[in-house]
Structure formats: C-alpha cells, structure tokens
C-alpha positions, 0 to 999 in steps of 0.5 A: 109181399112183393111190396115187402121184398120191393121194399127190402131191395130197395134199402138194401140198393140205397145202402149199397149206394150209399155205402159205396160214395164213402170209398176208400181215399186213397193218396200218393206220395212222392218222397223222394221229392221231400227229401230232395226238397226238405233235407235240400236245406238242412245242414246233413244234405248240405254235407252230402252235396259237400261230398258229391261235388268235391268227389266231382272234382277229384274226379274231373282233376284224375280225369285231366290227369289221364288227359295229360299223359295220353297227351306225354305218350302220344308226343312220345310215338311221334318222336319215336321214344317208344320206352317213355311212350311204354311207361306212360301208357302203363301209368296211364293204365293205372291211373284209369284203375284208381279212378275206376275204385275211386269212383266205386269207394266214394259213390258207395259212400255218398250213397251210405250218406244219403241212406243214412239220412233217409233211415234216420229214425227222429227224420222218418218219425218227423215224417210219418207224424206229418203224413199221418196228419194230412191223411187225417186232415184231408180224409185219406185212408191210405198214402202210398209211394208215387214211385211203387211199380204197382201203382199204374196212374193216380189223378194228381189231387190225391198228391199229398208231397207238397202239402206233407212238404209244407207241413215239414218245413211249417214244423222246422220254422223253413218256408 
C-alpha cells in the first residue's frame, strides 16, 4: 500500500511539474513605438507632423513679435514716453493671452488628430491581427502593453514590438 501511495504521489508530482513547464508565456508590446514608427511613414501621420511643425512656426512667430514689442516698450520707457510704453505693455499682455489660447487650441487639435489615427478601426484591426499572429506563432498566451503601470519588469525576450512592426510593414509593402 505504501508503494502504491508513493507511486501515486510520484505520478501526481511528475504531472504537476510537467504542467509547470508549460507555463503561460506572456509578451509585451510598446504601442507608442509601433504607432510612431509605423505611422511616421503614412500620409495621415505626415499631416499630423505638418500640423505640429506649422503650429511651432506660428508659435515662434508670435513669440518673436512679443519680444519685439518688449524691446519697443523698453525703448519707449528709456525715451520717457510713458503713454507709448503703457500702450505697448497692453499690446504685449493681449499677445501673450492670444498665444496662450492659440497654444491650447492647436495642441488640442493636434492631439485629437493623433487620437483619431490611433482609434481608427482599420488600424486597430490591422494591429490586433498582427499582434495575434505574432503571439500565436511565438507561443505567447497573453500580450500586455509595456507602458502598463502595473507591469513592473519583463525580460526583453518577451517584447514583441519589433516583430509586430515588421509584420505591419511587410503587409503594407514598407520595409
């Protein structure tokens, strides 16, 4: 009876350890790297990039204008023209308020455009298809976002970002 019990315990233990070797493989993916790299090559992303560059150029132009107004205000004060200095001070205040509102609106527009790209049903479907393909071919049971705040550490071997990006590029004809 002791031999049967010992054999049974051995078989259960062996089955347990055999099952333990087949642990669920978990992978991670950096979606922001996928989006920035993959979309950077697309027309839609170039439009966002153009919007951002145009915004920065306009913002710099307004900042230069404010600097010029401040130099003119200093010059007016040095000449003793308090009325002109006060008028310029008011104009500077208005331009700074305009810049603040302009920045808020343009930043919001750019952010919405980026979000619409990320939430595009065709892109999401394509991305999920490629993530699924990579997960299944490499034996992963679960893929998590690498930026997940609950994900504390992972081995680089489980990062499938480059694999998914490569598949997306192959499917779209980009190398």
